[in-house]
N, C-alpha and C positions, 0 to 999 in steps of 0.2 A: 283315029290316031292323032290327028292334028289337034283336036281338043285336049287329048291326054298330054301331048307335049307342051301346049300352052299352059295348061294347069300345072304341070311339073315345073316349068320355068318360073311361073308366078310364085309357087310354093317355095322354090329354091331362093328366089330373091327375098321373099318375106323372112325366111329362116335366117339368111345371111344378115339382113338388116337388124333384126331383133337380137341376134347373137352378138353382132358387132357393137350395137349401141349399149347393150348390157355391160360389156367390158369397158367401153369408152366412158360410160356414166360413172363407174367406180374409179376411173383414172383421172377424172376431171380435177382441176385445181380450184378449190373453193375461193382462195384468195384472188386468183385471176378473174373468176366470175364476178366477184364483188367489185373489183376495180373496173372491169369493163361495163358492169351494170351501172355503176355510178357515172361513168362517162356517157351513158345513154344508149348502150347497145341493148336492143330489145331481146335478141336471142339469148344473151347472157343472163338477162333478168329471168327469162322463162326457165332456163336451165338451173338457175339458182333456186327458183321456186321448187322445181323437182328435187333438187338436192336437199332442201329443207323438208320435203315430203317424200322420202325415198320409197316408202311402201307403195305409193301410187305408181311410180315408175316401174318398180319390180313386178307388180301385178300386171301392168300393161305388157311388159316384155314376156312375162310368163304366158299370158293369154295369146299373144302373138305367136310365140314359138309353138304352142300346142296347136293352134289353128294351122300353122304352116305344116306341121307334121301330119295332121289329118288330111290336108289337101294333097300332100305328097302320096299318102296311102291311096287316096282316091285316084290320083293320076296313074299310079302303078297298076291299080286294078283295071282301069280303062285300057291302058296299053296292053296288059296281059290278055284281056278278053278279046282285044282287036287282033293280036298276033297269034294267039293260040285259043281259038274258040272252043276247041274240044278239051282243053286243059291238058293234064299230064304232068310228068315229073319236071320237065323243063319249065313249065308255067309256074311251078311252085318254088323251084330253086334258083333259076337264072335271074329273075328280076331283083330279088334282094341282094344277090351277089354283085350285081352291076350298080344298083342305086345306092347302097349303103356307103361304100368308100367315097363315091362322088358327093353325096350329101355331107359326109363328115368333113371332107377337105374344103369344098366350095361353100357349103352352107354353115360351117361352124368354125373350123380351124383357121382358114384364111381370113375371114372377116374379123375374127377376134384378134389376130395378130396385127392386122391393118389398123384397127381402132386402138389397140394397145400402144402403138408407136406414135399415133397422132390423135390423141383423144379430143383435145380442145377444138381443133380445126374441123374435124369430121363431125363432132357432136353439134357444133353450131350449124353446119349444113344440114344435119338430120333433124334439127329441132322442129321444123314445120310438120314433117311426117310423124314425129313422135306425138305432137299435139293432136293431130288428126286421129291417130290410133288411140290415144287416151280418151278422146271424146267418143269414138265408136265403141270402144270396149268398156265404157264407163259403167253400164249396168252390171257387168261381170266383175270388174275390178272393185266395185262397191261391196259386193258380197265377199270377195277375198279380203278386203280391208276389214270388214266386220269380223271375219274369221281370225285375222291377225290380232284384233283386239281381245277376242276370247282367249287366244293362246297366251297373250301377255299376262293374263290372270294367273297362269300356272308357271310362269317363269320368275326367277328371283331377281333378274336384272332389268331395269327399266330401259326403254328405247333411248331416253335422253343420255343415260350413262354410256350406252353403246356408241351413240353418236359422238359424245365427247371423247371417248377412247379412240375412235377412228380419226377424229379431227386432230387429236394429239399426235397420232402416228403420222398423219399427213404433214403436220408442221415439223416434226422431227426429220422426216425425209427431205423437206424443203431446206432445213438447216444444213443437212449433210450435202445436198446438191450445191447450196450456196458456198459452202466451204471448199468443195472440190472445184468450183468454178472460179474461186479467188475473190468472191464478193464479201466473204466474212473472214475475219481473222480468227485464229484458233481460240483466243480468249473470249471473243464474242459468241462463238458457237458454244463453248463450254458454259458460259454464263446463261445463255438461253436454254440450254438443256437442263441446267440446274434449276432454273425457274420452272420448267415443265415438270420436273421431278417432284417439286414440293407444292406446286400451285393448288392442287386439289386436296391437300392434306388439311385436316381440321386444326385450327389455331391452338386448341387446347394441348396439342402435342408439343408445342414450343413455348407454352406459358410457364412461368415460375409458379409452382404450387403456393397456395396461400399460406401453408404451414412453414414454408421456407422464405417467405418474403418479409423483410423487416418493415415495420409500420411505426409511425409516430402518432402522438395524440395532441389534441389542442391544448393540453395542460403542460406540455414540455416547453422548456426554454429553447431558444435558437441554438445555443451552444450544445445542448443535449442532442438536438436533431443533427447538428453538424458532426458530432462525434459518432453517432450511429451511421450516418452516411459514409463517413470516412472508414469506419471499421468494416462495413459490409460492401464498400466500394459501389455505392448506389448514387446515381445522379437524380433519380426521381423517386420520391417517397410517398406512399399512400398515407392519408391522414384520417384518423379516427376521432370522432367527437366523443370525448369522455363522458359528457353529460347526456348523451343519447344512446347509452348502452353500447358504446364503442362502434357506432355506425359509421361506415365509410362515407366521407363527404367530399372527397377529391384527392388531389395530390399536390405536392410542392416540389419545386426545383431547388437543388442544392445551391446553384449559383445565385438564386434569389435570396437565400439565407445569408450569403456573403455580402450582397450588394445593398439590400434594404437596411434601413436604420434599425438598430437593435430594439428600439421602443415601438416600432411600427406594428400595426395589426397584421396578423397572418391571414392571407386570402388564398385558400386552396383553389386550384383550378379543377374544372370538371373532368372526369375520366372520358376516354373514348370507349363507349360500351360495345363489347364484342360478345357474340354468342359462342359457346364452346364448340359448336359444329360449323361455325363460319370458316370458310376456306382461308388458307394461308394468304393467297393473293388478294382477297377482299380485305382482310385485316391489314395487310401491308399498305394497301391503297388508302384506307381510312387513317392510319397512323401517319402516313407521309403527308397527307393533306393537313392534318392537325399540327404538324411541325413540332417535333420533340414533345410528344404527349405520352401519357401512360395509359395503356389499354387495360380495361377491367373486364376480364373474361368471366362470364356467368353461365350457369347451367340451368337446370329445371327449377322453376320457382324463384329465379333471380339469385340463387345461391352462388357465392363467389367461388370460382374454381382456381383462379390464379391471376397473375399480372404479366403483361408483356409490353415491350417497347419496340419501336420501329428498328432501332439499332440491333436488337436481339434477333429480329426476324431476318434482317439483311445478313447478319453473321451466320445464321443457320443456313441461308441460301448459299453463301459462299463455301460453307463446309461440305455442301453436296457436290462440289466440283471434283 
């Protein structure tokens, strides 16, 4: 009976630990882990590694919970055979009725609530035990990891996309909390949420199609170029080389047409090359670094899809507010 009680207590503690850490793991603040890891905190670096490899942690928690359930069953069997050697109805009905509510409250519900309310502090304290469990269960978790890779072949969404979606939700929740705490002004929160809404969109959705973009050629005079720019309200104009089958060779700024001498030679500047599937945020970063440049959006085989400027992308982001 003493062995049965000791085994039951150990199984209960194991079940509570893995149930609680599983909840705490998904409640961790990745930003806080990064900041503490940069400051030199070893436990935060370990947790950040697990956060970047979530399948390993989930497999470890799954193996730990199943092992705890098996140990609980063995403890109940030992206690039952000790109290009722002959068996009977009580031996079959009474142990499950007593153990199940106790295991649910103390081994599952209570630890999950505790870790839910203080995930960062409790996970840092639990990290050494998590590492030990990950090492001990490594042979089994490796098999589960291989199984997850096989299952990914039959799913339409990649793990990286799911991870980005979860990170975006976490960042949105942080913005809401920051606004409620008074750290962010409403306009700052709105602007950040607008950025999140368009960040992953392909830049081709915001480019002006090539059929609607006015272009100039190397044979045009400056006055003709200025008239076109004024008529279509464009400050950046793509330039085609008339002698190379109207091949695009760069762009010119309308302000340069005003400031340069009429007889000076035209010097088009190179485009900022953008792939049609490049994200909105990546395109905006490249155009911002280039300082008032024209983005040349291309598709398969280098075919021109359209043109876009940093100003147009910023306006599109503000329209999302």
